[in-house]
N, C-alpha and C positions, 0 to 999 in steps of 0.2 A: 049484342056485344059485337064489337068490331074485331075482326081477325087481324092479328099482327102479321105484317109481312116479314118474312125472314130477312135478316140483315144481309146486305150484299157482302160477299166475301171479297176482301181486297186482294187483288192479285199480288203474289210475292214478286218483288222486283229482282230481276236477275242483275248481278253486278255488271256494271258497264265494262267495257273492254279495257278502259283506262285503269279502273280500280283493280281489276283482275290482274292486269299487267304489273301494277305496283306490288301487289301481294306476292306474286310469283317472283318478282325481282328480289324482294326482301328474303324470300325463302332460299333463293339460289345465290345470294350475295356472298362473295368470298370473304368479305369482312365479317359477316355473321359466323361463318365457319371458323375463321381464325379466332374470333372472340370465344366461341364455344370451346374450341380445342385448347386455347391457351389456359383457360381456367382448369382444365382437366389434366394438363401436363404436369409431370413431376419436374422439380427444378433440376437443371443440368449442372453437373459439376464442371467448373471451368478449369481448363488445363493451365498450368503455370501459376496458379494462385496458391498461396500457402494456406494450409488448413487453419481453421480457427484454433486459438490456443486452448489447450485442455486445462480446465480448472483443476489446479492441484489441491489435493486434500492435505490439510495440515494435521500433524499428529495431535492426538487427544491431549488436552491439557488438564492439569489438576490444580487444586488450591495449594498455595504456598503461604504459610504464616511464619513470620520471623519476629521475635521479640528481642529488644535490645539487651545484650549481655556483653560486658567487656571481654570476657574470656572467648567470645566468638571471633574476635579480631585476630587474624593470622598473618604471618609474614610469608605467605606462600603465593603471592600474586606476581604480576608483571614487573613491578618496581621494587627494588631492594630497600628504598627509603619510605616504604608505605606498608601499612597493615590493612587487610581487607576483611570485611564481614560479608560473607555470602548470604544473600537473602532467599536462597532456595528457588529462585525463578528459573534458572537454567534447567534444573531437574524437572520442575513442574511443567515447563513448556517444551520439554523434550529437545532442548538445545536451540529453540527459536530465539530466546532472549536471555541476556545475562543482566543481573542487577546486583550491585554491591555497594556498601558504604566503604569509602577509602579514608583512612587517617594518614595524612602525610606526617612523617616523623621529623620534628624540628630539633635544632634549627636547620633551616634550608642551607644546603651546600650546592651552590650553582654548578660547580665542577661536576658533580654527580647527577644533578637534576636537569640542568638546562641542555638537553640533547634533542636536536631536531629529529622528528620522526613522524610517521603516519600509521594509521591502522586500516587494514583492509576489511572494512565493515560496510554494512548496508545503512546503519543508523547509529548515532552516538549522541547522548544527551548527558549533561553534567549539571548538578544543582548543588550549590554551596549550602550545607546544613549549618556550619559553624565556622567562624574565622574568615580568612580571605586568602585568595591565590591570585598571583599576577601571571597572566598567560600571554603567549604570542601565537597568533594564528595567521597563516598565509592569507593575504588579502584583507585582513582585519587589523593587523599590527598588535601592539601591546594593549591589554585590557586588564583592569583590576576588577576581579569578581569578589564580591563580599557576601556575607550571609544573606540568603534570599535570592542571590543572582543565579540565573540558569543560562545555559547556552547549548546549542547543538554544534556538532562538528561534522560537516559533510564528509562523505566517504573519501578516504585517502588525502584529506587536507593535511598539509605540513603544519606542525605545531610543536610547542614546548612549554614547559613550566619555567618561569623565570625566578619566582620567589613565592613564599607562602608563610602564613603565621604558624606559630608553634602548635596551635590548637585546631587547625583546619580539618574539617570533615566534609567529604563530598559524596553525593549520591550519583552513581554512574549507571546508565542504562544503555546496553549495546545489543545490536542485532547483527549477526547471529551470536550465540553464546561463545562459540569457538571462532577465533579470528587470528590473523597474522599481524604482527607489528614490525615495521621496517624502520630501522634507525638510519639516519642520513648523515653524511659528513657536512659540516658547515663551511 
């Protein structure tokens, strides 16, 4: 049997001076230090910047159910020529929203009804449930709204009611529930 010769051990190569220099340069590189530090830094608060707005919490809301009953229409609202049926939304939303059905009492008397005004509100929407109403809105002019018509009135838009049918009923939704109405001279 023949004896095997032990395998020659390959000498380990020492890094060349050039490779060693590159590795050392990478380790000492200021760019590596900045990159390493920047990921570990906490964000700085900038002077002169306004803080992010705090998300406000809205009051808890509850369910509001309102069934139609003629005796719920009251003459206790904004207009003397109207009866209002509160839908319970203002109480249920803690004043966030108001919703009511308005019956305008006919026949229309333009001397009493047609007064230019605006409401200091965030949102207002009206839907005609029954009958018709003729309105004027600044920038829109005169518009006849009939059963099924709906419109929004931007905050503080000048408007007035010009005429309406004897049987008109409107659904009105307003934010916030409490608001100011300003009557203007024409």
